[in-house]
N, C-alpha and C positions, 0 to 999 in steps of 0.2 A: 675293607675287604679288598677295594684298589691295589693295596701294597700285593696281594698277590696272583694278581691276573696274569700278569707277564711273569710265571717262574724262570730261571736261569739253571742252567745244566742241561749236561748229554742226554742224560736218563729220563725220559717222558714220566714215569711212575715214580722215581723216587724226588724228583724235584718238586712235586705238589707236596711233600710232607710240612715245610714249614706253615702252610695254611692250618692245616690241621691242629697242627702244635698250636699254633695261634687260639683257632676254634676250640681247642679241648679247655685251653686254660680257661678261657671267660665259660665255658660250660661245668668246669669244677666251681667256679666260684657266682655261680648263678647268674651268668652272665651273658647266656645265649638262648635268646628267647625262641628261635628260629626253628623250623622241621618237627613243628607238634604235630599231634594226629587226636583227631577226634575220637572217642569212646561211643560216641552214638550220633543221633542227626545233627545238623548243622543248626540248631534251634537258638530261641534268644537266653538260654538258658542252656548250659551242658557241660558234661565232662570231656577233658582231654587227656593226653600224657605231652610231655615236655619229650626231647628226643633222648633223653638220658632214664626214660622209662617214669619221672615221677609224675605223680599223679596232680589234676589242675582241675578244679568245678568252680564254675561261679558264669556271673552274666556274661554273654557273648555277643562281642562288638568288633569280631575279628573275622569274620564268615564272610562272603561275598553272596547273599542271597535277599537283595534287596527287597523285593515283592512276596516273600519267604514260599515262594514256587516249590523247594525243595520237599516241603513237607507237606505241600496241598495236597489234601487225600485226591481229588481227580485226576490230578497229575500222576498220582502214582498208582491211579487205577488204570488209566491208560498205560502206563510203563510195562502194568502185570500182563495188561490182554494183549498187547502189541506183541512183547515177549512168547506169549503162549502161539501166536500166530505165526511168526516170523523168526523166532529165535533171539539170540542176544546178539549178532555179528554179520556185518554189510557182507564180508565174505569177498572184499574186492573194491580195487579204484574206483573211484565216479569214471573217470575215463573208460573203464570198462566195463565189470557187470554190476558194480558195489551201489549204483544207486535202488531204489524201492520206490514203492508208490507214496510213500511219504515225505522223503526228501523230495521228490519233484512238485510234489505239492507244498512243500514249504521254499522251494524257490521261488514258486508263485508269490507265494503269501510274503514273503519279506518285499519283494518288487512293489505289487502294490501297495503294501504298508508305507514303502517310502518315496511312491510317485515315482518309482523308475520302472524303464521298461525291462530289465532283467535283473538276474541276479542267480550267483553259485554261491555253493558250499562249501568249506573247509573243514578238515577235522580236526580242528581249535582255533580259538581265536588268535593265538600266535601264530598260525598258520596263516591264515586270511594276512595280517597286517604284514610278515615276512614276504608273504609269497603273491599278491597284488604287485609292490614293488620289483620283486626279483621279477616276474613275468612279464611285466610290462617296460622295464628300464633296462637299456643296455649300456654295454660300457663307456660309449661316447655321449651319452645321455645323461643329464643333470639332475638333481634331487635337492631341492630349497627344503629345509625343517626346522621347526619350531624345536629348538635345544632342549625343552623338555618333552617331545615326544616320546613314545613308550619303545623301551628296547627292542620289541618285535619287528618295529618300522626302524630303527635306526639298523638293525642288523640285517634286514632286509635291502635296504640301502647299500650299505656296505658289501654286501653280495653281489650284487649291482653293477656300482662304479664306483671309481673315485672321485667322482665329481659330485662332491657331498657340501653343502653349505648349509651353516647352522643361524637363525635368525637369535636372537633375544625374543625370549618367551612372548605373544602374541602380541608383537611389534609388526603392524600390517607396516611401516614404514621402511623398517632396517628386511623386511622379506622384498620389497619393490627395489631397494639398493642391490641385492641381490641379482633379481631379474632382468634388473637395465646392464649390468656388467655383465652378464650371459649372453644376453641377445645384441650387445657392440659386439659382441666377437665373434658368437654362433649362432647364424640363423638357420642351422640346417638340422640340429640334431633337438631332442625332446628334452621337457622338462617336466617334471614332476615336484609337487608344490604338497608338503605333507604337516599335517594340522591335524590335533583332536578335537572333538565338539566340549568334552569337560575333562581337565585333564585331573589324575586322580589325587595329586600330591599337592596340589595348590586351591583345588575345588574353584576353578574358574575357564571361563570360555572364550574363545574369540570371535572377532566380527565375522562371520560366514559369508555375508553378503558384499564385504569389503575384499577377502580374502578370492571370493569366487571373480568377483570383477577387475582384480589384480591378475588373477590368472587368464582369464580371458582378453587383456591387454596385449600380453606378453605371449601368448600361443601357449600357454603351460597349461597343467592337466595339473585339479585339485583334487589332492584324496582326504577326507575327512574320517577318523576313527571315530567312533559312536558307541564304543565299549560301555561306558560307564553311566551312561543318561537316555538311551535308548530302550525303550517300553515303561522307564520311573518317574521321569521329567515330562511337567507338560498335562496339557487337560485332556488331551488325548493319547499321551503316553510316546509321542512320537520325540520328546527331549528336545534338545536345542534345535535342532533343523527345524522341527516343526514350530518350535517358538520364535526362530527368528524369519519365519515364512520362507524357508529353504527347500521345503520338499521338491522331489524331482528337479532341483535346481544346480545341483551338485555334481560334481563329472564324476565321483568315486564316491562311495560309502562302504566303507570296511567297519562290523561290527564283530562281538562276542557273543556267545550263550550263555557265558558263564557267571556273569555280574546278575542277571535278572530272571532270566529263562529256565533257570535250573536245569541246566545242562551242558557239555562240554561242545564245541563246536563254534565255529564261523561262518562268516558270510562277505562279499563282496557285492553291493549292488551298482550296475553300471547301465551307460546310457542304450546300449544297443546289442544285437545277439552275438555280432559278430567278436566283440571283446570277451563276451563270456566264453565263447567256444574259444578262442584264444589261451584264455587263461587256463582253462580246463587240461588243456594239451602242452601249456608251456611254462606254466607255475609248477611248479617241482613237488610245492607239499600238496595240491591237489591231485595231480597226475599221480606223485609216487607213495602213495598214503592210500590205507583204507580209507573208505567213504564213512559219515555217519553212521551209526547203527542204528537200526529200523526204532529201536525203544527211541534213541535222541532225537531222530528227527519228529516222532510220531509228539513228544512230550512238547517238542519247543511247538510245534502246531498247534498242539492245546495252550501252550502257555500264551501265546499270539491272541487266540480266542477268548481267554481269561483276559486278558490288556485292553480288549478291546469291547468290554462289556460293562456293564454297571457293578459288576463285581471290579472291575479293575480300577475304576474310578476310585471306587470307594477303596481299595489297598493304595492307590498313590496319596490319595487326602491323609489318610492314618500314617505314611510313609512320612511326609510332609511334615505333617504334625507330630511326630517324633524326633524329626530333622531339626525345626524350629525350636522344640522343646528342649532337645542336648544342647544346640547352640548356645540358647538362651541362659540354661543351667551352670554349662562349664565358665559362660563371663560373667555370671552372677558370683562364680566361687573362685573367682581370681587369674582364670586360665585366658590363652587368646587364641582364638582359633583362625583358622585362614578361609581365606577366599567366602567364598555365595553361596547361601545354603545349597547344597544337596547331599547324597547316600551317604558323601564320604565328608567326614568330622574330622580335617586333622588338628590334634592339640599342640600349641610350641611349646617344646624343653628346650632348644638351645642346644645346650652343652651335650657333647655324645657322651660323656662320663655321668651326669646330673641324669641325664634318661634311660642310663642302662640301669644305673641305681635305682630310680623308681621303676624300671621294668622288672627288675626281681623281685621287687615287694607285688604285683600285681598277682601272683597265685595265691598270695600268704591273705589277701583281701579278697580274694575273691571276683575279681576281673580278667576277662579274657580279652586282650586287646592287641594290636601289631605296632610295635616298636620299628619308626623307617628312621635310618640313619645312611650319615655316607656309604658309599657312592651314590646311593638313591636319591640321596638329595643334599645340598649343597654343606661342606662342613661347618659345621656351627649352628646346624638347622635341622636339628632331631626334631622327632613329633610322634605322635601315637597318631595313627589312623583308625577312628572308631567308624566302623563300616555299620549303617542303621538302617535296619529291617521293618517292615510293616507290621509285623507281631510285637517286636518290643513294647511293652507295657508302659505306663508311666512309671510305674516301680520299678520296672528294669531301669529306664531314666536316671532313677534319683540313684538308685546301688550305685550306679556306673559313676556318676558323678561324684560321688559320696567315698568311693573306694580309692578313685584317682586320687581323690585330694588326699585322701592318706596315705596313700603311695607317695603322692608327692610330697608330703610332708617330713615324711620317715627320710627318703631318698633325699632331700635337701638337706637336713640338718647331719646326715652323713658328708653326703658332699662338701658342705663348708667345714666341717671337722677336718676331714682329708686334706684340703688345702690349706688349712691352719697348720696342721702338722708339715706341711712343707716349705713352708714359709720359712722358720730359722734354718733350713736345709739351705734354701736359697741364700740368704743372707750369709751363712757360714760359705756355701761357697764363691 
């Protein structure tokens, strides 16, 4: 897809045609696994359609619903009750009259959950990641960022300043080198260091204490994105910030509700009211977007309540059991999985061509999983990102591994046959 990111030509509308031609060619050959739509709730087994209208049914490892909150009956009842009382829309920006009783309570709950003095809501997790950087960083400031940070963080940095420095993934020493170079020349302007607590493509985590200590040493501000582990990892659901003993010790914590909490929306937790109010009025996605709907804020509140309860602990235990089982069975089936145990189990394919041929067969065998390829990951490192839910059953996991193996073997045979056909052509040339 990177080839079409910067199309050439004077007509903004016609110059995008090259991308569609390439995309549609893949679609016609069953090699376009994106833009699918569910026909029902994103449960552990569901029906869906590809963007050409083709029906897909199977065990679902493609939805981000780690604690199965989207189908939780208590969550659904809260949503129904709040719609009856408040309607379906916030009808305003959080800077004006878009807040509700539920959103005010939710901001307090997030802050307390993370051991932070304050927090502020955003309409989406993407808006929170983009907005916290754009809201606080100015053109003369600097952003030092992990090279694998999420696109919303990269876009926020690019919109805020040209002074952006990428360090190799999770390399504290390389981050230090950038901070040393910046401070050797600039003692006047700010620095934001941007990392994630759990990286979704590699399922690994940084040393949060070392990163915060490094920022303190150089007068920089650390911002940690906790979108993928908050609520679903750790004995108390505080994710890696809790497991690494960093509750209340990180400068800025940003997260999303769309992975664990059964709702859209995001937040930034911060050290004082001054930062919160500045973000409310100087972070564009907060100031110039409608606030979370009353239903969204209320359901996230209820999700936090469940997460802190005995039920939440049981859900996390089931989730971790499923994660470990899936990783073990995939390994026993001959696959290689990335990183450490988390809700994201990425299965290595390598070649984009092979991965696409395997992906084409997943609907036939009854498995719904997400293909990730370049440029989302480096070229030659294509993978399937399987996202585990608490409600997945042992049979769901066995089915997923068996079906992926069947699709892989068929895809590999076709891939090898195609390469054999090309060899005589190369020799002739």
